[in-house]
C-alpha positions as CSV (number, residue, x, y, z in Angstrom):
1,X,-100.1,-18.1,2.0
2,X,-97.2,-15.6,1.8
3,X,-94.8,-15.8,4.9
4,X,-95.0,-13.1,7.4
5,X,-92.1,-10.7,7.3
6,X,-90.1,-10.3,10.6
7,X,-90.1,-7.1,12.6
8,X,-86.9,-5.0,12.3
9,X,-85.4,-2.1,14.4
10,X,-88.0,0.7,14.6
11,X,-86.8,3.8,12.7
12,X,-90.2,5.5,12.4
13,X,-93.0,5.9,15.2
14,X,-96.2,7.1,13.5
15,X,-99.1,8.1,15.7
16,X,-102.6,8.1,14.1
17,X,-105.1,10.9,14.6
18,X,-107.0,13.7,12.9
19,X,-105.2,17.0,12.3
20,X,-106.7,20.3,13.7
21,X,-107.5,21.7,17.1
22,X,-111.1,20.3,16.8
23,X,-109.7,16.7,17.3
24,X,-106.8,17.4,19.6
25,X,-108.4,16.2,22.9
26,X,-110.4,13.2,21.4
27,X,-109.7,9.4,22.1
28,X,-109.2,8.9,18.3
29,X,-106.0,11.0,18.7
30,X,-104.4,8.6,21.0
31,X,-101.6,8.1,18.5
32,X,-100.8,11.8,18.1
33,X,-101.0,12.3,22.0
34,X,-98.5,9.5,22.5
35,X,-96.0,10.9,19.8
36,X,-96.4,14.3,21.4
37,X,-95.5,12.8,24.8
38,X,-92.4,11.1,23.1
39,X,-91.4,14.4,21.4
40,X,-91.5,16.2,24.8
41,X,-89.6,13.5,26.7
42,X,-86.8,13.4,23.9
43,X,-86.4,17.2,23.6
44,X,-87.9,17.6,20.0
45,X,-87.1,21.2,19.1
46,X,-89.5,21.5,16.3
47,X,-91.9,19.9,14.0
48,X,-91.4,20.1,10.2
49,X,-93.8,19.2,7.3
50,X,-92.5,16.2,5.2
51,X,-94.2,13.9,2.9
52,X,-97.7,15.0,4.2
53,X,-96.6,14.3,7.9
54,X,-95.5,16.6,10.8
55,X,-92.2,15.1,11.6
56,X,-89.8,15.5,14.4
57,X,-86.5,13.7,14.8
58,X,-85.2,12.5,18.1
59,X,-82.6,10.2,19.5
60,X,-83.8,7.2,21.6
61,X,-82.1,4.5,23.5
62,X,-81.6,1.4,21.3
63,X,-79.5,-1.7,21.6
64,X,-76.6,-0.2,19.6
65,X,-76.5,2.8,22.1
66,X,-78.8,5.5,20.6
67,X,-80.7,5.6,17.2
68,X,-82.3,8.4,15.4
69,X,-86.1,7.8,15.4
70,X,-88.6,9.7,13.4
71,X,-91.8,10.7,15.1
72,X,-94.6,11.2,12.6
73,X,-98.2,12.5,12.6
74,X,-99.9,12.2,9.2
75,X,-101.8,15.2,8.3
76,X,-104.5,13.6,6.3
77,X,-107.6,12.3,8.2
78,X,-107.3,9.0,9.9
79,X,-108.9,7.0,7.1
80,X,-106.3,8.2,4.5
81,X,-103.3,8.3,6.8
82,X,-101.7,5.4,4.8
83,X,-100.9,7.9,1.9
84,X,-98.6,10.3,3.9
85,X,-97.0,7.3,5.9
86,X,-96.2,5.5,2.7
87,X,-94.6,8.7,1.2
88,X,-92.5,9.3,4.3
89,X,-91.2,5.6,4.2
90,X,-90.2,6.2,0.5
91,X,-88.4,9.3,1.4
92,X,-86.6,7.7,4.3
93,X,-86.0,4.5,2.4
94,X,-87.7,2.6,5.2
95,X,-89.6,-0.7,5.1
96,X,-92.9,-1.3,6.8
97,X,-91.2,-3.7,9.2
98,X,-89.3,-0.5,10.6
99,X,-92.5,1.3,11.6
100,X,-94.4,1.3,14.8
101,X,-98.0,2.6,14.3
102,X,-99.8,3.9,17.6
103,X,-103.5,3.9,17.4
104,X,-106.7,3.8,19.5
105,X,-108.2,0.6,20.1
106,X,-112.1,0.3,21.3
107,X,-111.6,-3.5,22.0
108,X,-109.0,-2.9,24.8
109,X,-109.9,-1.5,28.1
110,X,-109.2,2.2,28.6
111,X,-105.5,2.7,29.5
112,X,-104.4,-0.8,28.5
113,X,-101.5,-0.6,26.0
114,X,-99.9,-3.6,24.1
115,X,-97.6,-4.2,21.1
116,X,-98.2,-6.7,18.4
117,X,-96.7,-7.3,14.8
118,X,-98.9,-7.9,11.8
119,X,-102.4,-9.5,12.1
120,X,-105.8,-8.1,11.6
121,X,-107.0,-4.6,11.2
122,X,-110.0,-4.8,13.5
123,X,-112.2,-2.6,11.4
124,X,-109.9,0.3,12.1
125,X,-109.9,2.7,9.2
126,X,-106.5,4.2,9.9
127,X,-104.9,0.6,9.9
128,X,-106.8,-0.3,6.9
129,X,-105.5,2.6,4.9
130,X,-101.9,2.0,6.0
131,X,-102.2,-1.7,5.1
132,X,-103.6,-0.8,1.7
133,X,-100.9,1.9,0.9
134,X,-98.0,-0.2,2.2
135,X,-99.1,-3.4,0.5
136,X,-98.7,-5.5,3.7
137,X,-100.1,-5.9,7.3
138,X,-96.6,-6.7,8.5
139,X,-95.9,-3.7,10.7
140,X,-95.7,-3.2,14.3
141,X,-98.6,-1.7,16.1
142,X,-99.1,-0.2,19.5
143,X,-102.6,-0.5,20.7
144,X,-103.7,2.2,23.1
145,X,-107.0,1.0,24.7
146,X,-109.8,3.4,25.0
147,X,-112.6,1.0,26.0
148,X,-116.1,0.8,24.5
149,X,-118.7,3.6,24.6
150,X,-121.1,3.5,27.4
151,X,-124.7,2.5,26.9
152,X,-126.1,3.1,23.3
153,X,-123.5,5.7,22.3
154,X,-122.1,5.1,18.8
155,X,-118.5,4.3,18.5
156,X,-117.9,7.4,16.2
157,X,-119.4,9.8,18.9
158,X,-117.4,8.2,21.5
159,X,-114.0,8.4,19.9
160,X,-114.5,12.0,18.6
161,X,-116.0,13.5,21.7
162,X,-113.7,16.2,23.3
163,X,-112.2,15.1,26.6
164,X,-112.4,17.6,29.4
165,X,-111.4,17.6,33.3
166,X,-110.5,14.3,34.8
167,X,-111.3,12.4,31.5
168,X,-108.5,14.6,29.8
169,X,-106.1,14.1,32.6
170,X,-106.5,10.3,32.7
171,X,-106.0,10.2,28.9
172,X,-102.8,12.2,29.1
173,X,-101.5,9.8,31.8
174,X,-102.4,6.9,29.6
175,X,-100.5,8.5,26.7
176,X,-97.5,8.7,28.9
177,X,-97.9,4.8,29.6
178,X,-98.0,4.3,25.8
179,X,-95.0,6.4,25.1
180,X,-93.1,4.4,27.7
181,X,-94.0,1.2,25.9
182,X,-93.0,2.9,22.6
183,X,-89.5,3.5,24.1
184,X,-89.3,-0.1,25.2
185,X,-90.0,-1.2,21.5
186,X,-87.1,0.8,20.2
187,X,-84.7,-0.2,23.1
188,X,-85.6,-3.9,23.1
189,X,-87.3,-4.7,19.9
190,X,-90.8,-5.4,18.9
191,X,-91.0,-9.1,20.1
192,X,-89.3,-8.5,23.5
193,X,-91.8,-5.5,24.1
194,X,-94.7,-7.5,23.1
195,X,-93.8,-10.3,25.6
196,X,-93.6,-7.8,28.4
């Protein structure tokens, strides 16, 4: 079995979601919501279309002082998001080990956030697309817990349902927690952030 690559300093933070207003306030867009929170915190002036992604460049605290980090939102649908991300990596001459992918995770309680490097794809179509296009599973992931659907509701209906009122407020607060964890990953490295 091939040796797992080691994580490197994060240069690209890629949030997963579906483009378009219809999906903006859904649990499936947890990655987009987190990247938007980071952009706001770090004063991103504008988003620009590059390599099939909406991209903003910000400076974040890092061990060497500060580092430019690219915030990216692939503009293909979730299950084909690996294409735009792989193009962005080629454009930036970045390796998969320099990427932090932020995605929704039904197997984590709502609001729970954690970081891991490599490992399984947990039937997540966005992660599967990225692993296929990058040719490796060795990239860092920030898992944004959204919990399981209530009762007999289908997972697809649950993750794509538009959030309103207190549900939306709660989700936006959770995105801030995820953004704080992403900052720790850049500042301290993947392993240190994963170990708390």
